[in-house]
C-alpha positions as CSV (number, residue, x, y, z in Angstrom):
1,X,57.8,20.1,-177.9
2,X,57.1,16.7,-179.5
3,X,54.4,16.1,-182.1
4,X,51.6,13.7,-181.2
5,X,49.0,12.2,-183.6
6,X,45.6,12.8,-181.9
7,X,42.4,11.7,-183.8
8,X,40.3,14.5,-182.3
9,X,40.4,18.0,-183.9
10,X,39.7,19.5,-180.5
11,X,43.0,18.2,-179.3
12,X,44.8,19.6,-182.3
13,X,43.5,23.1,-181.9
14,X,45.8,24.0,-178.9
15,X,48.8,22.7,-180.7
16,X,48.0,24.6,-183.8
17,X,47.4,27.8,-181.8
18,X,50.7,27.3,-180.0
19,X,52.6,26.9,-183.3
20,X,50.9,30.0,-184.7
21,X,51.7,32.1,-181.7
22,X,55.3,31.0,-181.9
23,X,55.5,32.0,-185.5
24,X,53.8,35.3,-184.8
25,X,56.0,36.1,-181.8
26,X,59.1,36.2,-183.9
27,X,58.7,38.7,-186.7
28,X,61.7,37.3,-188.6
29,X,60.8,33.6,-188.2
30,X,60.2,32.1,-191.6
31,X,58.7,28.7,-192.4
32,X,61.0,27.5,-195.2
33,X,62.2,24.5,-197.1
34,X,65.4,26.2,-198.3
35,X,66.0,29.4,-200.2
36,X,67.7,32.6,-199.1
37,X,68.2,34.1,-195.7
38,X,69.8,37.2,-194.3
39,X,71.7,38.1,-191.1
40,X,69.3,38.2,-188.1
41,X,66.9,35.5,-189.6
42,X,65.2,32.8,-187.7
43,X,64.0,29.9,-189.9
44,X,61.6,27.0,-189.2
45,X,62.2,24.1,-191.5
46,X,62.0,20.3,-191.9
47,X,64.2,17.4,-192.9
48,X,61.4,14.9,-193.9
49,X,63.4,11.9,-194.9
50,X,66.7,10.2,-194.2
51,X,69.6,11.5,-196.3
52,X,67.7,14.7,-197.2
53,X,69.4,18.1,-196.9
54,X,68.2,21.7,-197.2
55,X,70.3,24.6,-198.4
56,X,70.0,28.3,-197.5
57,X,72.0,30.9,-199.4
58,X,73.2,34.3,-198.3
59,X,75.4,37.2,-199.4
60,X,78.6,37.6,-197.4
61,X,81.6,39.9,-197.4
62,X,85.2,39.3,-196.5
63,X,85.7,39.5,-192.7
64,X,82.0,39.1,-191.8
65,X,81.5,37.1,-188.6
66,X,78.6,34.6,-189.2
67,X,77.0,32.5,-186.5
68,X,74.5,29.8,-187.0
69,X,72.7,27.8,-184.3
70,X,70.1,25.0,-185.0
71,X,68.1,22.8,-182.7
72,X,65.6,20.0,-183.0
73,X,62.0,21.0,-182.8
74,X,60.2,17.7,-183.5
75,X,61.1,14.2,-184.5
76,X,64.5,12.5,-184.0
77,X,66.5,15.1,-186.0
78,X,70.1,15.3,-184.9
79,X,71.1,18.4,-187.0
80,X,74.3,19.0,-188.8
81,X,75.5,22.3,-190.3
82,X,77.9,22.8,-193.2
83,X,79.0,26.2,-194.5
84,X,80.0,26.2,-198.2
85,X,82.1,29.0,-199.7
86,X,81.3,30.7,-203.1
87,X,83.9,28.4,-204.7
88,X,81.9,25.3,-203.5
89,X,84.4,24.2,-200.8
90,X,83.1,23.3,-197.3
91,X,84.9,25.7,-195.0
92,X,83.2,24.9,-191.7
93,X,80.9,22.2,-190.3
94,X,79.4,21.2,-187.0
95,X,77.5,18.1,-185.8
96,X,77.0,19.4,-182.3
97,X,76.7,22.6,-180.2
98,X,79.7,22.7,-177.8
99,X,78.0,25.4,-175.6
100,X,74.5,23.8,-175.4
101,X,73.2,21.1,-173.0
102,X,70.8,20.0,-175.8
103,X,72.3,16.9,-177.6
104,X,70.1,17.7,-180.6
105,X,71.6,21.0,-181.4
106,X,74.5,22.2,-183.6
107,X,76.3,25.5,-184.2
108,X,79.1,27.1,-186.2
109,X,80.8,30.5,-186.4
110,X,83.4,31.8,-188.9
111,X,85.0,34.9,-190.4
112,X,84.1,34.8,-194.1
113,X,87.3,34.5,-196.2
114,X,85.9,36.2,-199.3
115,X,82.9,38.1,-200.7
116,X,80.2,36.2,-202.6
117,X,77.2,33.9,-202.2
118,X,77.6,31.3,-199.4
119,X,75.4,28.3,-198.7
120,X,74.4,26.9,-195.4
121,X,73.5,23.2,-195.7
122,X,71.4,21.5,-193.1
123,X,71.1,17.7,-192.8
124,X,70.5,15.0,-190.2
125,X,73.2,12.9,-188.6
126,X,72.8,9.1,-188.7
127,X,69.8,9.4,-191.1
128,X,67.6,11.3,-188.6
129,X,64.7,13.5,-189.6
130,X,62.3,16.0,-188.2
131,X,61.6,19.8,-187.8
132,X,64.2,22.3,-186.7
133,X,64.6,26.0,-185.8
134,X,67.7,27.8,-187.2
135,X,69.0,31.1,-186.0
136,X,71.4,32.9,-188.2
137,X,73.4,36.0,-187.2
138,X,76.1,38.0,-189.0
139,X,77.9,41.3,-188.8
140,X,80.4,43.0,-190.9
141,X,84.1,43.4,-190.0
142,X,84.7,45.8,-187.1
143,X,87.7,47.6,-185.5
144,X,87.7,46.2,-181.9
145,X,89.6,47.9,-179.1
146,X,93.0,46.3,-178.7
147,X,94.0,44.8,-175.4
148,X,97.6,45.7,-174.6
149,X,99.7,42.8,-173.4
150,X,100.3,42.9,-169.7
151,X,98.0,45.9,-169.1
152,X,94.7,45.4,-167.3
153,X,91.6,47.0,-168.9
154,X,88.4,47.8,-167.0
155,X,85.2,47.4,-168.9
156,X,82.0,49.1,-167.7
157,X,78.8,47.2,-168.6
158,X,75.6,49.1,-168.3
159,X,71.9,48.0,-168.3
160,X,70.6,46.8,-171.7
161,X,74.2,46.7,-172.9
162,X,75.4,47.0,-176.4
163,X,78.1,44.4,-177.1
164,X,81.7,45.7,-176.7
165,X,84.5,44.3,-178.9
166,X,88.1,43.7,-178.0
167,X,91.0,41.9,-179.6
168,X,94.5,40.7,-178.7
169,X,97.4,38.8,-180.3
170,X,99.1,35.9,-178.5
171,X,102.8,36.1,-178.0
172,X,105.7,33.6,-177.9
173,X,104.5,32.1,-174.6
174,X,101.4,30.3,-173.3
175,X,99.0,33.2,-173.2
176,X,96.2,33.7,-170.7
177,X,93.1,35.8,-170.9
178,X,92.0,36.8,-167.4
179,X,88.5,38.0,-166.8
180,X,88.1,39.4,-163.2
181,X,84.7,40.3,-161.8
182,X,84.8,43.6,-159.9
183,X,81.1,43.9,-159.0
184,X,78.7,42.2,-156.7
185,X,75.6,40.4,-158.0
186,X,73.6,37.2,-157.9
187,X,74.5,34.7,-156.5
188,X,77.5,36.7,-155.5
189,X,79.1,38.4,-158.5
190,X,78.0,40.4,-161.5
191,X,76.5,38.2,-164.3
192,X,78.8,39.3,-167.2
193,X,78.9,37.5,-170.5
194,X,82.2,37.1,-172.5
195,X,82.5,35.2,-175.8
196,X,85.9,34.4,-177.3
197,X,86.6,33.7,-181.0
198,X,89.8,32.2,-182.4
199,X,91.7,33.5,-185.5
200,X,89.3,31.9,-188.0
201,X,86.1,33.0,-186.1
202,X,85.3,29.8,-184.4
203,X,83.9,30.4,-180.9
204,X,86.1,28.7,-178.4
205,X,84.8,29.9,-175.0
206,X,81.7,31.3,-173.2
207,X,82.5,32.8,-169.8
208,X,79.7,33.8,-167.5
209,X,79.7,35.7,-164.2
210,X,77.5,35.3,-161.3
211,X,79.3,32.5,-159.4
212,X,83.0,33.3,-160.0
213,X,85.4,36.1,-159.2
214,X,87.8,35.1,-161.9
215,X,87.9,33.1,-165.2
216,X,91.0,32.2,-167.1
217,X,91.5,31.0,-170.7
218,X,94.9,29.6,-171.7
219,X,95.9,29.8,-175.3
220,X,98.8,28.3,-177.4
221,X,101.9,30.5,-178.1
222,X,101.8,32.4,-181.3
223,X,98.4,31.1,-182.2
224,X,97.1,34.3,-183.6
225,X,94.5,37.0,-183.1
226,X,91.5,36.5,-180.8
227,X,88.3,38.5,-180.5
228,X,86.5,39.1,-177.2
229,X,82.8,40.1,-177.1
230,X,81.7,41.5,-173.7
231,X,78.0,41.8,-172.7
232,X,75.8,40.9,-169.8
233,X,73.8,37.8,-168.9
234,X,71.2,40.0,-167.3
235,X,70.2,43.2,-169.1
236,X,68.7,44.7,-166.0
237,X,72.0,44.8,-164.1
238,X,75.3,46.7,-164.6
239,X,78.8,46.1,-163.4
240,X,82.5,46.3,-164.1
241,X,84.9,43.5,-165.2
242,X,88.6,43.6,-165.9
243,X,90.4,42.1,-168.9
244,X,94.1,41.2,-168.8
245,X,96.1,39.4,-171.4
246,X,99.6,38.2,-170.4
247,X,102.0,35.2,-170.4
248,X,100.9,32.4,-168.2
249,X,104.0,32.6,-166.1
250,X,103.5,36.3,-165.5
251,X,99.9,36.1,-164.6
252,X,98.9,37.4,-161.2
253,X,97.8,35.1,-158.4
254,X,94.2,34.3,-157.6
255,X,91.9,37.2,-156.8
256,X,91.9,37.3,-153.0
257,X,88.3,38.1,-152.3
258,X,84.9,36.4,-152.5
259,X,84.5,32.9,-153.7
260,X,86.5,30.7,-156.0
261,X,86.7,31.6,-159.6
262,X,88.2,30.3,-162.8
263,X,90.3,27.4,-163.8
264,X,93.6,26.8,-165.6
265,X,96.3,27.3,-163.1
266,X,94.9,29.8,-160.6
267,X,94.9,28.6,-157.0
268,X,91.4,28.9,-155.6
269,X,90.7,31.7,-153.1
270,X,87.9,31.1,-150.6
271,X,87.0,33.6,-148.0
272,X,88.6,33.0,-144.7
273,X,85.4,31.7,-143.1
274,X,85.3,30.2,-139.7
275,X,85.5,26.4,-139.7
276,X,81.9,25.7,-138.8
277,X,81.0,22.6,-136.7
278,X,77.3,23.1,-137.8
279,X,78.1,22.2,-141.4
280,X,80.1,19.0,-140.8
281,X,80.3,17.9,-144.5
282,X,80.2,14.1,-145.0
283,X,79.8,11.9,-148.1
284,X,79.0,8.4,-149.2
285,X,80.5,7.0,-152.4
286,X,78.9,4.6,-154.9
287,X,81.6,4.0,-157.6
288,X,82.4,7.5,-158.8
289,X,79.1,9.1,-157.7
290,X,79.4,10.9,-154.3
291,X,76.4,12.0,-152.2
292,X,77.2,14.8,-149.9
293,X,75.3,16.0,-146.8
294,X,75.9,18.7,-144.2
295,X,74.1,20.4,-141.4
296,X,71.8,23.3,-141.7
297,X,73.3,26.6,-140.6
298,X,71.0,28.9,-138.7
299,X,70.2,32.0,-140.8
300,X,71.8,30.7,-144.0
301,X,69.9,31.4,-147.2
302,X,72.2,29.3,-149.4
303,X,75.3,27.1,-149.6
304,X,78.0,27.1,-152.2
305,X,79.5,23.8,-153.1
306,X,82.8,23.4,-155.0
307,X,85.5,20.8,-155.5
308,X,89.2,21.4,-155.7
309,X,91.8,19.0,-157.0
310,X,95.2,18.2,-155.6
311,X,96.8,21.0,-157.5
312,X,94.4,23.6,-156.0
313,X,92.4,24.0,-159.2
314,X,88.6,24.1,-159.4
315,X,86.9,21.0,-161.0
316,X,85.1,23.0,-163.7
317,X,81.6,21.6,-163.5
318,X,81.4,21.3,-159.7
319,X,80.5,24.8,-158.4
320,X,76.8,25.3,-157.7
321,X,74.6,27.3,-155.3
322,X,72.0,25.2,-153.4
323,X,69.3,26.5,-151.0
324,X,69.1,23.4,-148.9
325,X,71.9,21.2,-147.4
326,X,73.1,18.3,-149.6
327,X,74.4,17.7,-153.2
328,X,75.3,14.8,-155.5
329,X,78.3,14.8,-157.9
330,X,79.5,12.2,-160.4
331,X,83.3,12.3,-160.8
332,X,84.7,11.8,-164.3
333,X,87.0,8.8,-164.4
334,X,89.5,10.7,-166.6
335,X,89.8,13.2,-163.7
336,X,90.9,10.6,-161.1
337,X,94.6,11.4,-161.7
338,X,93.8,14.8,-160.0
339,X,92.9,13.2,-156.7
340,X,92.7,13.6,-153.8
341,X,89.8,16.0,-154.1
342,X,88.7,18.6,-151.4
343,X,85.0,19.4,-151.3
344,X,84.4,22.9,-149.9
345,X,81.0,24.1,-148.6
346,X,80.3,27.6,-147.5
347,X,77.1,29.1,-146.0
348,X,75.9,32.6,-146.6
349,X,73.0,34.9,-146.3
350,X,71.3,37.5,-148.4
351,X,71.2,39.8,-145.4
352,X,74.7,41.4,-145.0
353,X,73.8,42.2,-141.4
354,X,73.6,38.5,-140.5
355,X,77.4,38.2,-141.2
356,X,77.3,34.4,-141.7
357,X,80.8,33.3,-142.4
358,X,80.8,29.5,-142.2
359,X,83.0,27.1,-144.1
360,X,83.7,23.3,-143.9
361,X,85.5,20.8,-146.1
362,X,86.0,17.1,-146.6
363,X,88.6,15.2,-148.6
364,X,87.9,12.3,-151.0
365,X,91.2,10.4,-151.6
366,X,90.0,7.9,-154.3
367,X,92.7,5.4,-153.2
368,X,92.8,2.1,-155.0
369,X,90.8,0.9,-158.0
370,X,87.3,2.1,-158.2
371,X,86.3,0.0,-161.2
372,X,84.0,-2.9,-160.7
373,X,85.6,-6.3,-160.4
374,X,83.3,-7.6,-163.1
375,X,84.5,-4.9,-165.5
376,X,88.3,-4.5,-165.2
377,X,88.6,-2.5,-168.4
378,X,87.3,-2.0,-172.0
379,X,89.2,-3.0,-175.1
380,X,89.2,0.0,-177.4
381,X,90.3,0.3,-181.0
382,X,90.1,3.0,-183.7
383,X,90.2,2.9,-187.5
384,X,90.9,6.0,-189.7
385,X,88.3,6.5,-192.4
386,X,90.1,6.3,-195.8
387,X,89.8,9.4,-198.0
388,X,88.1,11.5,-195.3
389,X,89.6,14.5,-193.7
390,X,90.5,13.5,-190.1
391,X,87.7,11.1,-189.5
392,X,87.8,7.8,-187.6
393,X,85.6,5.1,-186.2
394,X,86.2,4.1,-182.6
395,X,85.0,0.7,-181.5
396,X,85.0,-1.1,-178.1
397,X,84.0,-4.3,-176.4
398,X,80.6,-4.8,-174.9
399,X,80.3,-4.0,-171.2
400,X,77.5,-5.9,-169.4
401,X,75.1,-3.6,-167.7
402,X,76.2,-0.5,-169.5
403,X,73.4,2.0,-170.1
404,X,75.7,4.7,-171.6
405,X,79.2,5.4,-172.7
406,X,81.2,8.6,-172.6
407,X,83.8,9.1,-175.3
408,X,86.5,11.7,-174.4
409,X,88.7,12.9,-177.2
410,X,92.1,14.4,-176.2
411,X,94.9,16.0,-178.2
412,X,98.4,15.1,-177.2
413,X,100.5,18.2,-176.7
414,X,104.1,17.8,-175.4
415,X,103.3,14.8,-173.4
416,X,100.1,16.3,-171.9
417,X,96.5,15.9,-172.8
418,X,94.2,18.7,-174.0
419,X,90.4,18.0,-173.8
420,X,88.7,18.4,-177.2
421,X,85.3,16.8,-177.0
422,X,83.0,14.7,-174.8
423,X,80.3,12.6,-176.5
424,X,77.5,10.6,-174.9
425,X,76.7,7.3,-176.6
426,X,73.8,4.8,-175.8
427,X,74.6,1.7,-173.9
428,X,73.8,-0.7,-176.8
429,X,76.4,0.9,-179.1
430,X,79.9,-0.5,-179.7
431,X,81.1,1.9,-182.4
432,X,81.0,5.7,-183.1
433,X,82.0,7.8,-186.1
434,X,84.3,10.6,-185.0
435,X,84.1,13.5,-187.4
436,X,85.1,17.2,-186.9
437,X,86.7,16.4,-183.5
438,X,90.4,16.2,-184.5
439,X,91.7,19.8,-184.9
440,X,94.4,20.4,-187.5
441,X,96.7,22.0,-184.8
442,X,97.6,18.5,-183.5
443,X,98.6,15.2,-185.0
444,X,98.3,12.8,-182.1
445,X,95.1,12.1,-180.2
446,X,93.9,9.8,-177.4
447,X,90.3,8.5,-177.3
448,X,88.9,7.2,-174.0
449,X,85.7,5.2,-173.7
450,X,84.0,4.9,-170.3
451,X,81.0,2.7,-169.4
452,X,78.3,3.7,-167.0
453,X,75.4,1.8,-165.4
454,X,73.0,4.7,-165.5
455,X,72.4,7.0,-168.5
456,X,71.6,10.2,-166.5
457,X,71.8,11.8,-163.1
458,X,75.3,13.3,-163.2
459,X,76.8,16.6,-164.2
460,X,75.5,20.1,-163.4
461,X,72.2,19.5,-165.2
462,X,71.6,15.8,-164.3
463,X,72.0,14.8,-167.9
464,X,75.4,13.0,-167.7
465,X,75.8,9.2,-167.1
466,X,76.5,8.0,-163.5
467,X,77.7,4.7,-162.0
468,X,81.1,4.3,-163.5
469,X,81.9,0.7,-164.5
470,X,85.2,0.8,-166.3
471,X,87.1,2.4,-169.1
472,X,89.7,1.9,-171.8
473,X,91.6,4.0,-174.3
474,X,93.4,4.0,-177.6
475,X,95.5,6.5,-179.7
476,X,95.4,7.7,-183.3
477,X,97.8,9.9,-185.3
478,X,97.0,11.9,-188.4
479,X,99.3,13.3,-191.1
480,X,99.7,17.1,-191.0
481,X,97.3,18.8,-193.3
482,X,100.2,20.9,-194.5
483,X,100.7,24.7,-194.6
484,X,98.1,25.3,-197.4
485,X,94.7,25.0,-196.0
486,X,92.1,27.6,-195.2
487,X,92.5,29.2,-191.8
488,X,96.2,28.1,-191.4
489,X,99.1,30.3,-190.5
């Protein structure tokens, strides 16, 4: 909702009633301008001026897992969260919400390192201001069920589930957590919910069922203890999933039933459907944006669209279920090294008796240079911010016609690249301050900047730029923080 100034009281009444109903509908929602909060609180507050901040204090104990999520309510506020320990040190901060599609949202989570009074500071990035809603959760330390390395563990999830807690230690090998969906559901598997937290309590993954048979999360060797929270995305359903922790090279092959699931080294397994002439998948390409079409299959209630790369891995944001033939997908320029891509479309029905088993595919080779001749590349540079902890300013040359830029931050690990963060920047910008995007586990990073002619229309939710123009990259290296810093081994 956005606030409008209307000179007639009659027009203000519905807005005021809506605000009142929202406040009353959440018993723990408090209109505040700072103060104290407790676990389970929801707070409505306001940053009224550029540079202002609000502070909420709470009592915490060693080992508590705290989670804070904030989103813009009115105005231009791009919120930032900082968690301050009893000794006055900032121990966690977040300028964005990595698991939200809302660009004006932020979150953080952490195991508290000591007992005492903590402070949660809220401010606005880039001098923004406005109203916000903060949700603050916390729980004391628990004794989760250990996952034994190499032994699968079945988890039964019932209706209106209580969260179930598990934990495991990585070993001296790239370690993989496999979540296998063993139950049917909508669109074709049980809608489980799995949240994974790293050794300091930062949430690193959200895995959801419904459209995948399997999910995989690969972790660094000897990187510590991880916590897994299992629940359901639909409290009215129940099902069973299987958890397995093992070395990557000892992980079983792809689940051989149902539709594709997961990423991270598992070859995709599609049902052995009959190659169906009725589908006849075709595409047209405009830069990196592909428009797909296919024929309607008699009796089909839905179509599942997915993209596989040359290594047989799923392109993570590609799977979707559509009810009518056709789909549009914008390829990420940083993914082109994975070409050629195979687009797979399957048709299915809600009625098992119809036995529709129809599949077709088409290959997109992406041969040659897809960049515009008028934009052969972007000159990108980066400057480390003196005195700051792993902060830098990336800058690039102006690209004519650019309506948006995507900034991809990668960590360099043994010659390979690990994706860290993707940021969307308006087309009139030529610099961006990178803060809290360079993990201390790595020293070398690559920063890619890509220009687009349209600011929206791409991605699973249509909120990503489309019309790739060109890109460029640069690298930066930071000094190790050393063995003595909070959260280190």
